[in-house]
C-alpha positions as CSV (number, residue, x, y, z in Angstrom):
1,M,157.2,172.9,76.0
2,K,155.5,176.0,77.2
3,P,155.0,176.5,80.9
4,S,151.3,176.7,80.7
5,V,151.1,173.3,79.0
6,Q,153.2,171.7,81.7
7,I,151.0,173.2,84.4
8,A,147.8,171.8,82.7
9,I,149.3,168.3,82.4
10,A,150.3,168.3,86.1
11,A,146.8,169.4,87.1
12,A,145.2,166.6,85.1
13,V,147.5,163.9,86.7
14,T,146.8,165.2,90.1
15,A,143.1,165.1,89.5
16,A,143.2,161.5,88.2
17,V,145.2,160.3,91.3
18,I,142.7,162.0,93.7
19,A,139.8,160.4,91.9
20,G,141.4,157.0,92.1
21,V,141.9,157.3,95.8
22,F,138.4,158.3,96.4
23,A,137.2,155.5,94.3
24,R,138.8,153.0,96.7
25,P,136.8,153.3,100.0
26,Y,138.9,150.4,101.5
27,L,141.9,152.7,101.6
28,W,140.1,154.9,104.1
29,P,139.6,153.8,107.7
30,S,136.1,153.4,109.0
31,G,134.7,156.4,110.8
32,E,134.0,159.9,109.7
33,H,135.7,159.8,106.3
34,A,134.0,156.6,105.4
35,H,130.7,158.3,106.4
36,V,131.4,161.2,104.1
37,I,132.2,159.0,101.1
38,G,129.2,156.8,101.7
39,Q,127.0,159.9,101.7
40,A,128.6,161.0,98.5
41,R,127.8,157.8,96.7
42,E,124.2,157.3,98.2
43,P,121.4,157.3,95.5
44,A,119.0,160.1,95.6
45,G,115.4,159.6,96.8
46,P,113.4,159.6,100.0
47,A,114.8,157.5,102.9
48,I,112.7,154.3,103.7
49,Y,114.9,153.3,106.8
50,Y,118.3,154.2,108.3
51,Q,121.3,151.9,108.8
52,D,124.3,152.0,110.9
53,P,127.1,154.2,109.3
54,D,129.6,151.5,109.7
55,G,127.5,148.9,107.8
56,K,126.7,146.9,110.9
57,P,123.3,145.1,111.0
58,F,121.5,147.9,113.0
59,Y,118.5,149.6,111.5
60,S,116.0,152.2,112.4
61,L,112.8,153.6,110.8
62,T,113.5,157.1,112.1
63,P,116.7,159.1,112.2
64,K,119.0,157.9,114.8
65,K,122.6,158.4,116.1
66,T,125.3,156.0,117.2
67,P,126.6,156.0,120.8
68,D,129.5,158.1,119.6
69,G,127.2,160.8,118.1
70,R,127.2,159.9,114.4
71,D,124.1,159.9,112.3
72,Y,122.7,156.7,110.9
73,R,122.9,156.5,107.1
74,A,119.6,157.1,105.1
75,V,118.7,154.3,102.7
76,P,116.5,155.4,99.9
77,R,114.2,153.0,98.0
78,G,116.6,152.4,95.1
79,A,119.3,151.2,97.6
80,D,117.2,148.7,99.4
81,I,118.4,145.2,100.0
82,N,117.3,142.8,97.3
83,F,117.5,139.1,97.9
84,D,116.9,138.2,94.3
85,D,119.6,137.3,92.0
86,P,121.2,140.5,90.7
87,P,120.4,141.1,87.0
88,E,124.1,142.0,86.3
89,E,125.3,138.7,87.8
90,S,122.5,136.8,85.9
91,A,123.6,138.4,82.7
92,A,127.2,137.9,83.4
93,A,126.6,134.2,84.3
94,A,124.8,133.6,81.0
95,P,127.0,131.7,78.6
96,T,128.4,133.8,75.8
97,G,126.1,133.6,72.6
98,R,122.9,132.7,74.4
99,K,119.9,134.6,73.3
100,I,116.8,135.6,75.3
101,K,113.8,133.9,74.1
102,Y,111.2,135.8,76.0
103,Y,110.4,137.4,79.3
104,R,108.2,135.7,82.0
105,N,106.1,137.2,84.7
106,P,108.1,137.6,88.0
107,M,105.2,136.3,90.2
108,G,104.8,133.1,88.3
109,L,101.6,134.0,86.4
110,P,101.2,132.5,83.0
111,D,102.1,135.7,81.1
112,V,105.1,136.1,78.9
113,S,106.5,139.0,76.7
114,P,108.8,139.0,73.8
115,T,110.3,142.4,75.0
116,P,111.3,143.7,78.5
117,K,108.4,145.0,80.5
118,K,107.2,145.5,84.0
119,D,104.2,144.1,85.8
120,S,101.5,146.0,87.6
121,M,103.7,146.3,90.7
122,G,106.7,147.7,88.8
123,M,108.7,144.4,88.9
124,D,110.8,143.7,85.8
125,Y,109.9,140.6,83.9
126,I,112.5,137.8,84.1
127,P,114.4,136.8,80.9
128,V,114.4,133.2,79.8
129,Y,117.4,132.2,77.8
130,E,117.6,129.5,75.1
131,G,118.1,126.1,76.8
132,D,116.5,127.3,80.1
133,D,113.0,126.0,79.1
134,S,112.4,122.8,77.4
135,D,109.6,121.1,75.5
136,D,109.1,118.3,78.1
137,G,107.1,120.5,80.5
138,S,110.0,120.8,83.0
139,V,110.9,124.0,84.7
140,K,114.1,125.5,86.0
141,V,114.9,127.4,89.2
142,S,118.2,129.1,90.0
143,P,120.4,127.4,92.6
144,G,120.3,130.5,94.8
145,K,116.5,130.5,95.0
146,I,116.4,126.8,95.6
147,Q,118.7,127.2,98.6
148,R,116.8,130.2,99.9
149,T,113.3,128.4,99.7
150,G,114.5,125.3,101.3
151,V,113.7,122.9,98.5
152,K,114.4,119.3,99.6
153,S,114.2,116.0,97.5
154,E,113.7,112.5,98.6
155,P,113.7,109.4,96.5
156,A,110.5,107.2,96.1
157,A,110.9,103.9,97.9
158,L,109.3,100.6,98.5
159,R,107.8,100.7,102.0
160,P,104.8,99.2,103.8
161,I,101.9,101.5,104.6
162,R,100.1,100.9,107.9
163,T,97.5,103.2,109.3
164,V,94.9,103.2,112.0
165,V,91.2,103.9,111.5
166,R,89.7,105.4,114.6
167,A,85.9,105.5,115.2
168,P,83.6,106.1,118.1
169,G,80.8,103.8,119.3
170,A,78.9,102.4,122.2
171,I,78.5,99.1,123.9
172,Q,75.3,97.0,123.3
173,L,74.0,93.7,124.5
174,D,74.6,90.6,122.5
175,E,71.1,89.8,121.1
176,R,71.8,86.1,121.3
177,R,72.3,86.3,125.1
178,V,69.1,87.9,126.3
179,S,66.4,85.7,127.7
180,V,62.8,86.6,128.5
181,I,60.7,84.8,131.2
182,A,57.0,84.9,130.1
183,M,54.2,82.6,131.0
184,R,52.5,80.5,128.2
185,A,49.3,79.9,130.2
186,E,47.3,81.8,132.8
187,T,49.4,81.8,135.9
188,Y,49.3,83.2,139.5
189,L,52.5,84.2,141.3
190,Q,52.7,82.8,144.7
191,S,56.0,84.2,145.6
192,V,58.8,86.3,144.1
193,A,62.6,85.9,145.0
194,D,64.6,88.8,146.3
195,V,65.9,89.8,143.0
196,T,65.8,93.3,141.5
197,T,66.7,95.1,138.2
198,G,70.4,95.1,138.0
199,T,70.9,92.0,140.2
200,F,73.3,89.3,138.8
201,V,71.7,85.9,138.8
202,K,73.0,82.4,138.0
203,K,71.5,79.8,135.7
204,G,69.0,77.7,137.8
205,Q,68.6,80.3,140.6
206,P,64.9,80.4,141.7
207,L,63.1,83.6,140.6
208,M,59.5,82.9,141.6
209,E,56.9,80.2,142.5
210,V,53.8,80.1,140.4
211,Y,50.6,78.1,140.3
212,S,49.1,77.4,136.8
213,P,46.1,75.2,136.2
214,A,47.4,74.2,132.8
215,V,50.8,73.2,134.1
216,S,49.1,71.2,136.9
217,S,46.9,69.4,134.5
218,A,49.8,68.5,132.2
219,A,51.8,67.3,135.2
220,A,49.0,65.2,136.5
221,E,48.6,63.6,133.0
222,Y,52.3,62.9,132.9
223,V,52.3,61.3,136.3
224,T,49.4,59.1,135.4
225,T,51.1,57.9,132.3
226,L,54.3,57.1,134.4
227,T,52.4,55.3,137.1
228,S,49.9,53.3,134.8
229,R,50.3,49.5,134.9
230,T,49.5,49.5,131.2
231,T,51.8,52.2,130.0
232,A,54.4,52.3,132.7
233,G,56.8,50.0,130.8
234,E,56.4,51.8,127.5
235,P,58.4,54.9,127.4
236,S,56.7,56.1,124.1
237,Y,53.4,56.6,125.9
238,G,54.7,59.3,128.2
239,R,56.3,61.3,125.4
240,G,53.1,63.3,124.6
241,S,52.6,64.3,128.3
242,R,56.2,65.3,128.7
243,Q,56.2,67.3,125.5
244,R,53.1,69.2,126.8
245,L,55.0,70.3,129.9
246,M,57.9,71.3,127.7
247,N,55.6,73.3,125.5
248,L,54.3,75.2,128.6
249,D,58.0,76.1,129.2
250,V,58.2,74.3,132.5
251,P,61.9,74.3,133.7
252,D,63.8,71.0,133.1
253,A,64.5,70.7,136.8
254,V,60.8,70.6,137.6
255,I,60.1,67.9,135.0
256,T,62.9,65.8,136.2
257,A,61.6,66.1,139.7
258,I,58.1,64.9,138.7
259,E,59.7,61.9,136.8
260,R,61.6,61.1,140.0
261,T,58.9,61.6,142.7
262,R,55.8,60.7,140.6
263,V,54.1,63.5,142.5
264,V,52.1,66.4,140.9
265,P,53.4,69.8,142.4
266,V,51.0,72.3,143.5
267,T,53.3,75.2,142.7
268,V,56.2,75.3,140.2
269,E,59.5,76.9,141.0
270,W,60.6,79.1,138.0
271,S,64.4,79.6,137.8
272,A,66.8,81.8,135.7
273,P,67.5,80.3,132.3
274,R,71.2,81.7,132.1
275,N,73.8,83.6,134.1
276,G,73.3,87.3,133.7
277,I,71.9,90.7,134.8
278,V,68.3,91.2,135.5
279,L,67.4,94.0,133.0
280,E,63.7,94.0,133.8
281,R,61.5,92.8,136.6
282,N,57.7,93.0,136.2
283,A,56.8,90.1,138.5
284,V,54.8,91.0,141.7
285,Q,53.7,88.6,144.3
286,G,50.1,87.6,144.1
287,M,49.6,89.0,140.6
288,R,47.8,87.2,137.8
289,A,49.9,86.8,134.7
290,Q,48.4,86.3,131.3
291,P,50.1,84.3,128.5
292,G,52.8,86.4,126.9
293,D,53.3,88.8,130.0
294,V,57.0,89.4,130.4
295,L,58.0,88.8,134.0
296,F,61.7,88.9,133.9
297,R,64.3,89.8,131.3
298,V,67.9,88.5,131.9
299,A,71.0,89.3,129.8
300,D,74.3,87.6,129.8
301,T,77.0,90.4,129.6
302,S,80.1,88.2,129.6
303,L,80.2,88.9,125.9
304,V,79.1,92.3,124.5
305,W,79.1,94.2,121.3
306,A,80.8,97.5,120.5
307,M,78.8,99.1,117.7
308,I,81.1,101.7,116.1
309,D,80.5,104.2,113.2
310,V,83.2,104.0,110.6
311,A,83.5,106.7,107.9
312,E,82.4,105.8,104.4
313,R,85.9,106.3,103.0
314,D,87.4,103.7,105.4
315,L,85.0,100.9,104.6
316,G,87.1,99.5,101.7
317,S,89.9,98.7,104.1
318,L,87.7,96.7,106.6
319,A,87.1,93.0,106.6
320,V,85.4,90.5,108.9
321,G,87.9,89.0,111.4
322,Q,90.3,92.1,111.6
323,P,91.5,92.6,115.1
324,V,90.3,95.7,116.9
325,T,91.4,97.6,120.1
326,V,88.6,99.2,122.0
327,R,89.1,101.7,124.8
328,A,86.3,102.8,127.1
329,R,86.2,106.2,128.3
330,S,85.6,105.0,131.8
331,F,88.9,103.0,131.6
332,P,91.3,105.1,129.5
333,T,94.3,103.0,130.5
334,R,92.7,99.6,129.8
335,D,92.5,98.0,126.3
336,F,89.8,95.5,125.2
337,S,90.6,93.2,122.3
338,G,88.0,92.0,119.9
339,K,87.4,91.2,116.2
340,I,85.1,92.6,113.5
341,A,82.0,90.4,113.4
342,V,79.7,92.1,111.0
343,V,80.0,95.1,108.6
344,Y,76.4,96.3,108.3
345,P,75.5,96.7,104.6
346,Q,74.0,100.2,105.0
347,V,75.4,103.7,105.1
348,N,73.8,106.4,107.3
349,R,72.4,109.0,104.9
350,E,73.1,111.9,107.3
351,T,76.4,111.0,108.7
352,R,77.9,109.1,105.8
353,T,79.0,106.4,108.2
354,A,78.5,102.6,108.3
355,R,78.1,100.6,111.5
356,V,80.5,97.8,112.3
357,R,79.9,95.3,115.2
358,I,82.8,94.2,117.3
359,E,82.5,91.3,119.7
360,L,84.4,91.9,123.0
361,A,84.9,89.5,125.9
362,N,83.7,91.0,129.2
363,P,84.5,88.5,132.0
364,D,84.6,91.0,134.7
365,L,81.5,92.9,133.5
366,A,83.4,96.2,133.3
367,L,81.7,97.0,130.0
368,L,78.2,98.2,130.5
369,P,75.4,98.7,127.9
370,D,75.4,102.1,126.3
371,M,78.9,103.0,127.4
372,Y,80.9,105.1,125.0
373,V,84.1,103.6,123.6
374,D,86.7,104.5,120.9
375,A,87.8,101.8,118.5
376,E,91.2,101.6,116.7
377,I,91.5,99.3,113.7
378,E,94.9,98.9,112.2
379,I,94.8,98.5,108.4
380,G,97.4,97.9,105.8
381,G,99.6,94.8,105.1
382,S,103.2,93.9,105.6
383,E,103.9,94.0,101.8
384,S,105.9,97.0,100.6
385,V,104.5,99.3,98.0
386,L,106.0,102.5,96.1
387,T,105.5,105.4,98.4
388,V,106.5,109.1,98.7
389,P,105.9,111.5,101.6
390,D,102.5,112.9,101.6
391,S,103.9,116.5,101.4
392,S,105.3,115.8,97.9
393,V,101.9,115.4,96.2
394,L,100.2,118.4,94.8
395,D,96.5,117.5,94.7
396,T,94.2,119.7,92.6
397,G,91.2,117.4,93.1
398,S,91.1,116.0,89.6
399,R,94.9,115.5,89.3
400,Q,97.7,114.6,91.6
401,I,101.1,115.8,90.7
402,V,104.7,115.4,92.0
403,L,107.8,117.4,91.0
404,V,110.6,115.1,90.0
405,D,114.1,116.6,90.6
406,K,116.0,116.2,87.4
407,G,119.1,117.9,88.8
408,E,120.8,121.3,88.1
409,G,117.8,123.1,89.2
410,R,115.4,121.5,86.8
411,F,112.1,120.0,88.0
412,E,109.6,118.0,86.0
413,P,105.9,118.0,86.9
414,R,104.6,114.4,86.6
415,D,101.0,113.1,86.9
416,V,100.7,110.1,89.3
417,K,97.9,107.8,90.5
418,I,97.8,107.6,94.2
419,G,96.4,104.8,96.6
420,R,96.4,104.3,100.2
421,R,97.6,106.9,102.8
422,G,99.0,106.4,106.2
423,G,101.9,107.2,108.5
424,G,102.9,110.3,106.5
425,L,103.2,108.3,103.2
426,I,101.2,108.0,100.0
427,E,101.0,104.9,97.8
428,I,102.0,105.7,94.2
429,R,100.4,103.2,91.8
430,S,101.7,104.7,88.6
431,G,103.8,107.6,87.3
432,L,107.0,107.0,89.3
433,Q,109.6,104.3,89.7
434,D,111.6,103.2,92.6
435,G,114.4,105.7,93.3
436,D,112.9,108.7,91.4
437,P,113.7,111.8,93.5
438,V,110.7,113.9,94.2
439,V,110.4,117.3,95.9
440,V,109.1,117.0,99.5
441,S,109.2,120.6,100.6
442,A,108.7,124.1,99.1
443,N,106.5,122.7,96.3
444,F,104.3,125.6,96.2
445,L,107.2,128.1,96.2
446,I,108.6,126.3,93.2
447,D,105.1,126.6,91.6
448,A,105.1,130.4,92.1
449,E,108.8,131.0,91.3
450,S,109.1,128.9,88.1
451,N,105.8,129.5,86.5
452,L,104.7,125.9,87.1
453,K,101.1,126.7,86.2
454,A,102.0,127.6,82.8
455,A,104.1,124.5,82.4
456,L,101.3,122.2,83.7
457,K,98.8,123.9,81.3
458,G,101.1,123.1,78.3
459,F,101.7,119.6,79.7
460,A,97.9,119.0,80.1
461,E,97.1,120.2,76.5
462,G,99.4,117.5,75.1
463,A,98.0,114.8,77.4
464,P,95.0,112.7,76.4
465,Q,91.8,113.6,78.2
C-alpha cells in the first residue's frame, strides 16, 4: 500500500474518533468545555431568555453572568421548553402499522384536516390514529396531559341530599291575638287608668270607667227582671235583658256583679280583654266617645309570626309543618324554633319571592313587631339518591353533561337529568348508574384538549330531539 493511502486512512480514523468524543457531552466535565459544546449545538435564532450554563433552574430575560464570571446560555425560540408530548415520542409510541386518520385542531376547535397543517398561531395540528377515536362519541386524552391537568374521577354513589334554604323576613303580630276596645253606644269617659302605649297589661286589668246611658238602661232593665216577683223565679225572663248587656260589650265581671248585688251601677269599669301590649291608646279622661271609636288596642305577643320571603325556586321543597330555625339580628346567638304555618299562594311579581308564615313562641317577649330576622329551613330527606359532586356536571342551560371515565385516558360525554342540589352534591335522576366513575375536576380542560365540543356535536346529531 502506498504511503499516501495509509496517511489518508489514518486521518479519517482520527476524525471519526474526535467526532465520537465530541458527540458524547457526558464525557466532558461541567464547566468551560461544556459551555463551549453547548454553544456549538445551540439552534440559531434570536434569544428569548437566558439560562444558567450548567443547566440549573436559573433564568434571566437579559444577558447575565454566573458568580464565577461565565455567561448565561442564550435560549432561542426554537429551543424553548415545551411541556406537550414530543412528536417524536408520540410517533415512536404509536403501534407499528397504525395509520393516521386525520389531524385535529390543537386548541380543541371543531376543525380537522386530512393532511398536516398549522393553525393561525403556527401550532401543528395533532394527528389522530386509527383506534384513537371511536364512533360512540368518547374522546381520548394522553396520560401525560391527564396527569398535568389534574384530572380526577369519583364514582357516582347513593347518598342523602340535605340542604338549607335561607330567607330574610320580619316579625309581625298574630292577627288572631289583637283586641280592640271600642264603645257600641254613646259613652262618656269618667276616668282612664295609668296605662300608655307600650305598657303590658293583664286580662281583667281596669283600663277606664265610663258612663253610658244605653248601658245604664240595659242594666236597670236586667235588675228589674231579676227582682220582679213575677219573673224572679223564671230564668228565661232575664235572658233578653242580659243579652242586651252582652251586645253592648259590657265586661263579664260587670254583669256578674249586677246579678250578685242587684244594683244598677252608675259607671262601668272597662277592663283589658287579654294579656298583651297596649299598641294604641286614644282614651282621654272626660271625652265623649261615639259608637265605633277605638279607645284601646291590645295585642298578645306571646306568639308572633315571622313573615319570610322565600325564592320562587325553593317553593317546591317547602311544606306546612316543616321545622324552621329563626335568628333575630338583635340576638345573633339565640335560636327561635317554629314551624311553617302557611305558604301564601302568591308570588311577588317584582322580587319573584313568595311569603311564608312561621309561628314562633315568644314567652319572654324578646321578639318585637317589625324586627328583622333570618330563617333557615332544612330540606331534603334521609333517603339516599344517586349523586355526583356538583363540579362534575357541565351545564349548558339546555343540557347537563358528565364525563364518564372509561379508563386508559378515554372519556365518554353522557347526558344526564339532574334533580335536587345541596351540600356540594347533585342528584342524578337518569343517565348514570351507581358506581360509574365521573370526572370531578379539570372538566373544561378536557373539553379544550380533546375536542369535546366536536364529539358532543356528533353525539347530539344522533340523539333524538
